[in-house]
C-alpha positions as CSV (number, residue, x, y, z in Angstrom):
1,M,-36.4,52.3,-4.7
2,N,-32.8,53.5,-3.3
3,K,-33.1,54.7,0.2
4,R,-30.8,57.4,1.4
5,F,-29.4,58.0,4.7
6,S,-28.5,61.5,6.2
7,L,-25.2,61.8,7.9
8,P,-26.6,61.7,11.3
9,A,-28.8,58.7,10.5
10,L,-25.7,56.8,9.3
11,L,-23.8,57.9,12.5
12,V,-26.7,56.5,14.8
13,L,-26.8,53.4,12.5
14,T,-23.0,52.9,13.5
15,C,-23.0,53.5,16.6
16,A,-25.8,50.7,17.2
17,V,-23.9,48.6,15.1
18,S,-20.4,48.9,17.0
19,N,-22.5,48.6,20.3
20,A,-24.0,45.6,19.4
21,F,-20.7,44.0,18.8
22,A,-18.9,45.5,21.8
23,A,-17.4,43.0,24.0
24,R,-19.4,42.9,27.1
25,T,-18.0,44.0,30.4
26,D,-20.3,42.3,32.9
27,I,-20.6,38.6,33.7
28,I,-22.9,36.1,35.8
29,L,-21.7,33.0,37.0
30,G,-23.6,30.2,38.4
31,V,-22.3,28.9,41.8
32,Q,-23.4,25.8,43.6
33,L,-23.2,27.0,47.2
34,E,-24.1,30.3,49.1
35,P,-20.7,30.8,51.0
36,P,-21.7,31.1,54.8
37,N,-19.5,34.2,55.3
38,L,-17.1,36.1,52.8
39,D,-13.7,35.8,54.9
40,P,-12.0,32.7,53.9
41,T,-9.7,33.2,56.9
42,A,-12.9,32.3,59.2
43,G,-14.4,29.9,57.5
44,A,-14.0,26.3,55.9
45,A,-16.4,26.3,53.4
46,A,-14.9,26.4,49.7
47,A,-17.7,28.7,48.5
48,I,-16.0,31.3,50.2
49,D,-12.8,31.3,48.2
50,E,-15.4,30.3,44.7
51,V,-16.2,34.2,45.0
52,V,-13.2,36.1,47.2
53,Y,-10.1,34.5,46.2
54,A,-7.8,36.6,43.8
55,N,-10.7,38.6,43.2
56,I,-11.5,40.6,46.4
57,F,-8.7,39.1,48.5
58,E,-5.0,38.3,47.8
59,G,-1.8,37.0,49.9
60,L,1.9,37.0,49.8
61,T,1.5,34.5,47.2
62,R,-1.3,33.2,45.1
63,F,-2.1,29.8,43.0
64,G,-1.8,30.1,39.1
65,P,-4.1,28.3,37.3
66,D,-1.5,25.3,36.7
67,G,-1.0,25.1,40.6
68,S,2.8,27.4,40.3
69,I,3.1,29.3,43.2
70,K,3.2,33.0,41.7
71,P,3.8,36.7,43.9
72,A,0.5,38.5,44.8
73,L,1.2,41.3,47.5
74,A,5.0,39.8,47.8
75,A,6.6,41.5,44.8
76,G,9.7,38.9,45.9
77,W,11.4,37.2,48.3
78,S,14.7,35.6,49.5
79,I,15.2,32.9,52.0
80,E,17.9,33.1,54.8
81,D,19.5,31.2,57.8
82,E,19.3,27.6,56.3
83,G,15.7,27.9,55.3
84,L,14.6,29.5,58.7
85,R,14.0,33.1,57.8
86,Y,11.8,34.2,54.7
87,I,12.2,37.9,53.8
88,F,9.2,39.2,51.7
89,G,9.5,42.4,50.0
90,L,5.9,43.9,49.4
91,R,4.1,46.1,46.8
92,A,4.6,49.7,47.3
93,D,1.5,50.6,45.3
94,A,-1.3,48.6,47.0
95,T,-4.1,50.0,48.8
96,F,-7.4,48.3,50.5
97,H,-10.5,48.8,48.9
98,D,-11.4,51.5,51.3
99,G,-8.1,53.6,50.3
100,A,-6.0,52.2,53.2
101,E,-2.7,51.5,52.2
102,F,-1.2,48.4,52.3
103,S,1.9,47.7,54.4
104,A,4.0,45.3,56.6
105,D,1.5,46.2,59.4
106,D,-1.4,44.4,57.6
107,V,0.9,41.4,56.9
108,K,1.8,41.0,60.4
109,F,-1.8,41.8,61.8
110,S,-3.2,39.1,59.6
111,I,-0.8,35.9,60.2
112,D,-0.7,36.8,64.0
113,R,-4.3,36.7,63.8
114,A,-4.4,33.2,61.9
115,M,-2.1,32.0,64.8
116,A,-3.9,33.2,67.5
117,D,-5.2,30.9,70.3
118,D,-8.7,32.2,69.5
119,S,-8.4,32.2,66.1
120,T,-11.4,30.9,63.9
121,N,-9.1,30.2,60.8
122,A,-10.1,26.6,59.4
123,Q,-6.5,25.8,58.8
124,K,-4.2,26.9,61.6
125,G,-1.8,24.4,60.9
126,L,-0.5,26.1,57.7
127,F,0.8,28.4,60.4
128,A,1.8,26.2,62.9
129,N,5.4,26.2,62.0
130,I,5.5,30.5,62.0
131,D,8.0,31.6,65.2
132,N,7.0,35.2,64.7
133,V,6.2,37.7,61.9
134,E,8.9,40.8,62.0
135,I,8.3,44.2,60.6
136,I,11.8,45.3,58.9
137,D,10.4,48.5,57.5
138,P,6.9,49.5,55.9
139,L,7.5,47.4,52.9
140,T,9.5,44.6,54.1
141,I,8.6,41.6,56.3
142,A,10.5,38.7,57.6
143,I,8.8,35.7,58.6
144,N,11.0,33.5,61.1
145,L,10.5,29.8,61.4
146,K,10.8,27.2,64.1
147,Q,11.9,24.9,61.7
148,P,13.1,25.0,57.8
149,D,9.9,24.6,55.9
150,G,9.5,23.8,52.0
151,N,5.8,24.6,52.3
152,L,5.9,27.9,53.5
153,L,5.3,29.7,50.1
154,F,2.7,26.9,49.3
155,N,0.9,27.6,52.4
156,L,0.7,31.1,51.9
157,A,-0.9,30.9,48.8
158,W,-4.1,29.1,50.6
159,G,-7.3,31.4,50.6
160,D,-7.0,31.0,54.3
161,A,-3.6,32.9,54.1
162,V,-5.2,36.2,52.8
163,I,-4.1,39.9,54.3
164,L,-6.8,41.8,55.6
165,D,-6.4,45.4,57.0
166,P,-7.1,45.3,60.8
167,A,-9.7,48.4,60.6
168,S,-12.2,46.0,58.4
169,A,-11.1,42.6,59.5
170,A,-13.7,42.4,62.1
171,D,-16.6,43.0,59.5
172,A,-14.8,40.7,56.9
173,A,-17.3,38.1,57.2
174,T,-20.4,40.5,55.5
175,H,-18.6,43.2,53.8
176,P,-15.2,42.4,53.1
177,V,-12.3,44.4,52.3
178,G,-9.1,43.3,50.5
179,T,-6.4,44.8,47.8
180,G,-7.7,42.3,44.9
181,P,-9.0,43.8,41.5
182,F,-12.5,43.8,42.4
183,K,-14.2,45.1,45.2
184,F,-17.0,43.9,47.4
185,A,-20.6,45.5,46.0
186,N,-23.6,43.7,47.2
187,W,-24.8,40.4,48.8
188,V,-28.4,39.4,48.4
189,Q,-28.5,36.8,51.1
190,G,-30.0,33.4,49.2
191,D,-29.8,35.0,45.8
192,R,-26.0,36.3,45.0
193,V,-23.0,38.3,45.7
194,E,-22.1,41.1,43.0
195,I,-18.6,42.6,42.9
196,V,-17.5,45.7,40.8
197,R,-13.9,46.8,39.5
198,Y,-11.5,48.2,41.8
199,A,-10.2,51.7,40.0
200,D,-7.0,51.9,42.0
201,Y,-5.8,48.1,41.8
202,W,-2.0,47.9,42.0
203,G,-1.8,45.3,39.2
204,K,-3.2,44.8,35.7
205,P,-6.5,46.1,35.5
206,V,-9.2,43.4,34.9
207,K,-11.4,43.6,31.7
208,L,-14.8,42.9,33.6
209,E,-16.4,45.9,35.2
210,K,-18.9,43.7,37.1
211,A,-19.4,40.2,38.3
212,T,-22.3,38.3,39.9
213,F,-22.2,35.2,41.6
214,K,-25.6,33.7,41.5
215,F,-26.4,30.7,43.9
216,I,-28.2,27.9,42.3
217,S,-28.4,24.5,43.8
218,E,-30.4,22.4,42.0
219,P,-28.7,21.0,38.7
220,T,-32.2,21.1,36.8
221,A,-32.4,24.8,37.6
222,A,-28.6,25.2,36.7
223,Y,-29.2,23.9,33.2
224,S,-32.4,25.8,32.9
225,A,-30.9,29.1,33.6
226,I,-27.9,28.2,31.2
227,L,-30.5,27.3,28.3
228,A,-32.2,30.8,29.2
229,G,-29.2,33.0,29.3
230,D,-29.7,33.8,33.0
231,L,-26.3,32.5,33.3
232,D,-22.8,33.3,31.1
233,A,-21.1,30.2,32.9
234,F,-21.3,27.7,35.6
235,P,-17.6,26.9,36.3
236,N,-18.2,23.8,38.3
237,Y,-21.3,22.8,36.7
238,P,-23.5,20.4,38.9
239,A,-25.5,18.8,36.5
240,P,-23.2,16.3,34.4
241,E,-26.2,14.5,32.9
242,N,-26.3,17.4,30.6
243,L,-23.0,18.1,29.4
244,A,-23.1,15.9,26.4
245,Q,-26.1,18.1,25.1
246,L,-24.4,21.5,26.1
247,D,-21.4,20.2,24.4
248,V,-22.7,19.8,20.7
249,D,-24.5,23.4,20.9
250,P,-22.1,25.8,19.6
251,R,-23.5,28.7,22.2
252,Y,-21.7,26.8,24.9
253,S,-18.2,25.8,25.8
254,V,-17.5,22.5,27.9
255,V,-14.5,22.3,29.5
256,L,-13.1,19.4,31.5
257,G,-10.4,20.1,33.9
258,S,-8.9,18.3,37.2
259,T,-9.5,19.5,41.0
260,E,-7.8,19.1,44.1
261,G,-11.0,17.5,45.3
262,E,-10.8,14.4,47.1
263,T,-14.2,12.9,47.3
264,I,-14.4,10.7,50.3
265,L,-17.0,8.8,52.3
266,A,-15.6,10.5,55.8
267,M,-15.8,7.8,59.0
268,N,-15.9,9.2,62.4
269,N,-13.0,7.3,63.6
270,A,-13.1,8.3,67.5
271,V,-16.7,6.7,67.6
272,A,-18.0,3.5,67.9
273,P,-18.2,1.3,65.6
274,F,-15.8,3.2,63.3
275,D,-13.0,3.8,66.6
276,D,-12.5,-0.3,65.3
277,V,-10.4,-0.6,61.9
278,R,-12.2,-3.7,61.1
279,V,-15.3,-1.9,60.7
280,R,-13.8,1.1,58.5
281,E,-12.2,-1.5,56.6
282,A,-15.6,-3.4,55.9
283,V,-17.2,-0.3,54.9
284,V,-14.3,0.7,52.4
285,H,-14.7,-2.8,50.9
286,A,-18.6,-2.7,50.5
287,I,-18.2,0.4,48.4
288,N,-17.9,0.4,44.5
289,R,-16.6,3.0,43.4
290,D,-17.0,2.5,39.5
291,E,-20.8,2.5,40.4
292,I,-21.0,5.8,42.4
293,I,-19.0,7.8,39.2
294,D,-21.4,6.7,37.1
295,G,-24.4,6.8,38.9
296,A,-23.6,10.3,40.7
297,M,-21.2,11.8,38.3
298,Y,-22.4,10.5,35.0
299,G,-18.7,8.9,34.7
300,Y,-16.8,12.1,35.4
301,G,-13.9,11.2,37.9
302,T,-10.9,9.4,38.7
303,P,-10.8,6.5,41.4
304,I,-8.7,6.9,44.2
305,G,-7.8,4.6,47.0
306,T,-5.7,7.5,49.4
307,H,-6.3,11.0,50.0
308,F,-4.2,12.4,47.1
309,A,-4.6,13.9,43.9
310,P,-4.0,11.6,40.7
311,H,-2.5,14.2,39.0
312,N,0.3,14.9,41.4
313,P,3.5,13.3,40.8
314,A,3.8,11.9,44.1
315,Y,0.6,10.1,43.8
316,L,0.4,6.2,45.0
317,D,-2.3,4.2,42.9
318,L,-3.8,2.3,46.2
319,T,-7.3,1.6,44.6
320,A,-6.4,-2.2,44.7
321,Q,-6.2,-2.3,48.5
322,S,-9.7,-1.2,48.7
323,A,-11.0,-3.1,45.8
324,F,-14.9,-3.9,46.1
325,D,-15.3,-6.9,47.8
326,P,-19.0,-7.4,49.7
327,E,-17.7,-11.0,51.0
328,K,-14.8,-9.8,52.8
329,S,-16.8,-6.7,54.1
330,K,-18.9,-9.0,55.7
331,A,-16.4,-11.3,57.1
332,L,-15.0,-8.2,58.8
333,L,-18.2,-7.0,60.0
334,K,-18.7,-10.9,61.5
335,E,-15.6,-10.6,63.2
336,A,-16.0,-7.2,64.8
337,G,-19.5,-8.5,66.2
338,H,-21.8,-6.6,63.8
339,E,-23.1,-9.2,61.6
340,N,-26.2,-7.5,60.3
341,D,-27.0,-5.3,63.4
342,L,-25.3,-2.1,62.1
343,T,-27.1,1.1,61.7
344,V,-25.4,4.5,61.5
345,T,-26.3,7.9,60.5
346,L,-25.0,9.1,57.0
347,K,-25.2,13.4,56.8
348,L,-24.9,14.8,53.5
349,P,-24.0,18.2,52.4
350,P,-26.1,19.8,49.5
351,P,-23.7,19.1,46.5
352,V,-24.6,16.6,44.0
353,Y,-21.9,14.2,44.5
354,A,-23.0,13.8,47.9
355,R,-26.6,13.6,47.7
356,R,-26.5,11.1,44.5
357,G,-23.8,9.4,45.8
358,G,-25.2,9.1,49.3
359,E,-28.3,7.3,48.1
360,I,-25.9,4.6,46.2
361,I,-23.6,4.1,48.8
362,A,-26.3,3.5,51.3
363,A,-27.6,1.1,49.3
364,Q,-24.0,-0.5,49.0
365,L,-24.0,-0.6,52.7
366,R,-27.2,-2.4,53.0
367,D,-26.2,-5.0,51.0
368,V,-23.5,-6.1,53.4
369,G,-25.8,-5.5,56.4
370,I,-25.0,-1.9,57.5
371,T,-28.3,0.3,57.6
372,A,-27.1,3.9,56.5
373,N,-29.9,6.3,57.6
374,I,-29.6,9.3,55.5
375,E,-30.0,12.8,56.8
376,N,-29.7,15.7,54.2
377,L,-28.0,18.9,55.7
378,E,-28.1,22.4,54.5
379,W,-24.3,23.7,54.2
380,A,-24.4,25.7,57.2
381,Q,-25.9,22.6,59.2
382,W,-23.0,20.5,57.7
383,L,-20.6,22.9,59.2
384,E,-21.8,23.1,62.3
385,Q,-23.0,19.7,62.9
386,V,-20.1,17.7,60.9
387,F,-17.3,19.9,60.5
388,K,-17.3,21.8,63.7
389,G,-19.5,19.5,66.2
390,K,-18.0,16.0,65.1
391,D,-21.5,14.9,65.4
392,F,-22.0,12.3,63.0
393,D,-20.7,9.1,61.8
394,L,-20.6,8.9,58.2
395,T,-20.7,12.1,55.5
396,I,-19.5,12.3,51.9
397,I,-17.3,15.8,51.1
398,S,-14.7,16.8,48.6
399,H,-11.7,18.2,50.2
400,T,-10.9,20.8,47.4
401,E,-8.1,22.2,49.1
402,P,-4.6,21.6,47.4
403,M,-2.3,18.8,48.6
404,D,-3.8,18.6,52.0
405,I,-3.0,15.0,53.3
406,G,-1.5,17.1,56.4
407,I,-5.1,16.8,57.7
408,Y,-4.7,13.4,58.9
409,A,-1.8,14.8,61.4
410,N,-4.6,16.7,63.1
411,P,-6.3,14.6,65.8
412,D,-8.7,17.3,66.2
413,Y,-9.9,17.5,62.7
414,Y,-13.4,16.5,62.1
415,F,-12.8,12.7,61.3
416,Q,-10.7,12.7,64.5
417,Y,-7.7,10.2,62.9
418,D,-5.1,10.0,66.0
419,N,-1.8,8.5,64.6
420,A,1.5,9.5,66.3
421,D,3.7,7.8,63.5
422,L,1.8,9.5,60.8
423,Q,2.0,12.9,62.9
424,A,5.9,12.4,63.3
425,L,6.2,11.8,59.5
426,M,4.3,14.7,58.5
427,T,6.8,17.0,61.0
428,S,9.3,15.4,58.7
429,L,7.7,16.5,55.6
430,N,7.3,19.9,56.7
431,T,11.2,20.3,57.4
432,E,12.0,18.5,54.4
433,T,13.1,20.4,51.1
434,D,14.8,17.7,49.0
435,P,12.2,16.6,46.2
436,D,13.0,13.0,46.2
437,K,12.9,12.6,49.9
438,R,9.7,14.7,50.1
439,T,8.0,12.3,47.3
440,E,9.1,9.5,49.6
441,L,7.5,10.7,52.9
442,L,4.0,11.7,50.9
443,Q,3.9,8.1,49.5
444,Q,4.4,6.7,53.0
445,A,1.8,8.8,54.4
446,Q,-0.3,7.8,51.6
447,Q,-0.1,4.4,52.4
448,I,-0.6,4.9,56.4
449,I,-3.8,6.3,55.9
450,A,-4.7,3.4,53.4
451,D,-3.4,0.5,55.7
452,D,-5.7,2.4,58.6
453,Y,-8.8,2.6,56.1
454,V,-9.4,6.0,58.0
455,N,-11.9,7.0,55.3
456,A,-13.3,5.5,52.0
457,Y,-11.8,7.1,49.2
458,L,-14.2,7.4,46.2
459,F,-12.9,9.7,43.1
460,Q,-11.0,12.9,42.6
461,L,-13.8,15.3,41.5
462,A,-13.8,16.1,38.2
463,R,-14.1,20.4,36.9
464,A,-16.9,20.5,34.4
465,G,-17.2,23.8,33.3
466,V,-20.0,25.3,30.9
467,A,-20.1,28.6,29.5
468,N,-21.0,31.1,26.8
469,S,-18.6,30.1,23.8
470,R,-17.6,33.9,23.6
471,I,-16.1,33.9,27.4
472,K,-12.3,33.6,27.8
473,G,-9.9,33.1,30.3
474,L,-11.8,31.1,33.0
475,W,-9.7,28.3,34.8
476,E,-10.0,24.7,33.2
477,N,-8.4,23.4,36.3
478,S,-8.8,23.8,39.9
479,P,-5.5,23.8,41.9
480,T,-7.5,25.9,44.3
481,Q,-11.4,26.4,45.1
482,A,-11.3,29.6,43.0
483,N,-13.3,31.3,40.3
484,D,-10.3,33.4,39.3
485,L,-11.6,36.6,37.1
486,T,-8.5,38.5,36.7
487,G,-8.1,37.1,33.4
488,V,-11.4,36.7,32.1
489,Y,-12.8,38.5,29.2
490,W,-15.7,38.4,26.5
491,E,-14.6,37.9,23.2
492,E,-15.7,40.7,20.7
C-alpha cells in the first residue's frame, strides 16, 4: 500500500533528517591530569596550558601547530636599536571576556607582574632580559631589552607570557578571564572544566560553541570512555597498548605526532649521593631506554641522550655516550664508595610514562645495586614536594615546554644543577641572532649537560591522539603543551 505524507509531516521529517546529519558544535576531550589552577602565569603544570592556551588566554605572540611563531594580541612588530627595542602594534578590537577593553596597559601589567620579585611565574627566566615595558600609546607598546635577544618573540609565545586584565588577574587561578575565542564557564573539581564560545572575539570565530575537558587519569578508564562514546577525543591518549585496536576501527582516527616532551629521570644534583658525578653516571648507564620505551610506552618514543628534541635541526645525538652498560655502572658505584649499599627515593607523578617507567627503572637500578624506593605522588604533591620543595632523590617527568634547555642555567631549578660555564654559554645564546652560531651554542650546551650526566635522558614523548573520525583540526604535533581548539570542527 502506498503511503502519502502531508506537507507538514514532510517538513517535520526533513528537519529531523537534517538535524541528524548537522555538524555538532560541542566536544568532550579527555585529559589525563587535572590542572592545579587555571592561571598559566602562576603555575608550572602543563595541564594548565592544555586547557587554557589559545582557548581562553592569548599572548602577544603564539605557537602555530607547526611550532612557528605567529601574531596573536600583537598585530605586528618592528625591531629597533640593533635588537634592543621591540615595538608591538596591538589589536584594536580585542576585549577581555568580562567586557574590558584590551590595551597597552594590560601588556605592561602582565609583563611587569611576571618579572616582579614576588612573581610566582614558573618561567621567570623568559623575562630576565627585559629592562622595561614602555607604553607609547593605548595600542602601541615597546619592550626594551638589556641585551639583544633573538628569543624574545619565541619567549612571548609561551603560556607563561599570556596577557591578563589587572582587574581579574587575582582570580585567574579559579576564574580565568582572557581575550581568547572561548571563555571560562565552569570547573567541577575532580571532574571537568567547561568553556564556551566568546561572541565578541576579535579574531575569526571558532566553530565550536562549547568544549569540555574531562579528567581521566587511568588508562583503562580512558579506553572505556572512548569506546562508550563518553569522550569525543583524547589528544594525549594515555593507553598506548590500545592504539592498534583503535586504529583499525573506522569510528576513530589515531594520529601519531611528536612533542617537545623530553622525558627524563631527574636527579637532585645538590643532594648526596647525586652531587657526585660518578653516581649520576652510574645511574645513567644502569638505564636501558629501549626496555622503558617498549615496556611503559609500547614502543612509542624516541631515545634521547640530552635535553633536546630530536626533531629540532640543532639536535645532537648523544645516546651512545649514555648507553646501557650495567658493568660500567657497578664499577662507578664502587669507585664512588657505594657498592651495593645505596638506597634512594624515586618520587613519581601520575602520568603513565612515570608510573610504568618508574617500575622498570627501579628494577634496572636494583640490578646494579641501587635500591630505589618508589613513592607515588598526586600531581599537586609532586609540584609541592619535588618541583617547589626540591625534596627528592630521583623523579621521572616529561618536560613539555618548547626548547627549554635554558633551565640548566638556573641553579635554583628543581634538579639544582649549577655550572658557571653552561650559564655563560646560555647568556651568549640569548644575545646571539646568527642561526649557525646559535646552532653551535645549542650543541655545546647539549654536550655539557650530557658530559655532566645531570639527568638520565630517556626518550622524547610521542603524541598519540585518538578522536572520533569526524573531528577535524586537532593538532597532530605538540609544539607546546596545548589543546588548541581554534580550528576544530565536526565534519558533517
